[in-house]
C-alpha positions in Angstrom: -2.7 -23.0 62.2 0.5 -22.6 64.2 0.7 -24.6 67.5 0.0 -22.1 69.5 -3.2 -21.0 67.9 -4.5 -24.6 68.1 -3.7 -24.9 71.8 -5.7 -22.1 72.5 -8.4 -23.7 70.1 -8.6 -26.9 71.7 -7.6 -26.4 75.5 -9.1 -23.0 76.1 -5.5 -21.9 77.3 -3.2 -19.0 76.1 0.4 -20.5 75.2 3.1 -17.8 76.5 6.2 -17.7 74.8 9.6 -17.4 77.0 12.3 -15.7 74.9 15.2 -18.0 75.5 18.7 -18.3 74.1 20.6 -20.8 72.1 18.0 -22.7 70.2 16.2 -23.3 74.0 12.5 -25.0 73.2 10.8 -26.4 76.2 7.4 -27.3 76.3 6.1 -26.9 80.1 2.5 -26.8 81.5 1.7 -26.1 85.1 5.6 -26.2 86.2 6.1 -29.7 84.6 8.4 -30.4 81.5 6.5 -31.9 78.6 8.8 -31.9 76.0 12.4 -30.6 75.9 14.3 -29.7 72.4 17.8 -30.3 74.2 16.7 -33.7 75.2 15.0 -34.9 72.2 17.0 -33.3 69.8 14.3 -32.2 67.7 11.1 -30.2 68.0 8.3 -32.0 68.9 5.6 -33.1 67.0 2.0 -31.5 67.5 0.4 -34.1 68.4 3.0 -35.0 71.5 1.9 -31.4 73.0 -1.5 -32.1 72.3 -1.5 -35.5 73.6 0.3 -34.1 77.5 -2.5 -31.4 77.6 -5.3 -34.3 77.1 -6.9 -34.7 80.3 
């Protein structure tokens, strides 16, 4: 199962992919950046995204 599908299943929200350029991969929730590939120099581990989404 991919990250978007697991987010939908676990949290009941529909992730939205916003195309970008230059290898941008940011995860933003309610306007707040929770992960930036540019800042970290890598893709997030799934658990990093899930932990940020936990209430």
